[in-house]
Phi, psi and omega in degrees: 000125173271134179213156181226158182306327181276006177283346184228140175218163171297151178244083186302325180295315177295317180300321181289338179282334185304305183296328179291314181291328179297342180283345176298139185307321183285355179238005183298338177295345180270351181301133180092346177294141180274099184240133177234135180259127181240137177261133181251128173280347178268134180304128179277142176223141173237123182051037176087350181258145177302142179228142177283328181193163168204155180245143178202165176278141185284002180273049180285153175236174176082213190300331185263004185297324180290322177298313181296318177300318178298313181298318181295310182294318186281329188237313194285309184298324175296320180295325184261023178053047175091350178273153177275148179287154172270330181217145173246136170251115175265128182244132176289121186299318180293314179301316182302320181294334181277347185270139172277177185302318181293319180288329174296316177299316179302317182296317178294318176304312181302314181295320180290335176294342176287350182264124177232161180289130177287148179233157176276182182301334179270002180087006179277137180295145181256145178232153171285166179301331181275006176094350177288152177290141169280132184244157172220166178269155178221163177278172176294156168294315179222215175293328174233170176278145180304321180298330179297316181294320178298315185280319189249351174046242187296337176299321179285319183294333184262027186280343180301315180295322178294321178299318177299319179296323180292317177300316178296322177299319176298317180297317179297319180298316179296320178296318178297319179297319179296320179294325179289330184286000000 
């Protein structure tokens, strides 16, 4: 992945949705988690497929470790008043522009659903010294989380057409960049 410092910016709109979405009963375990939302001008991919967003712990190793260090130093610690984030949500900038307000909320909800309470070997939930839950990431129940369908219904069910629009948006964006060059 080629990247440049201006390829990433804070995503204040996504960041402002995090505390609101955390108030849903099924996400209250995430309240207090240090989460920072970053917008990527570079198309996001997970396992080779385009992704609208993804959440991860910033302790990455390997090929992306320099990118993560850059993001933490440049964006996260200032947002968190000098503390390091526990999780980063990377949002695809083109995809974000195609989403309406409800779908933006859904996307943040979806990413936060990846956070579950960590447990010890005996299955007991773990907490930080300050009383917050220790969290870890988890995979989907299915392609989406069951709670998403309950909360967002047809918005989740109709995402195929939106995905096609986002792919087309990426193609249009690349074509505009070539014309500018």
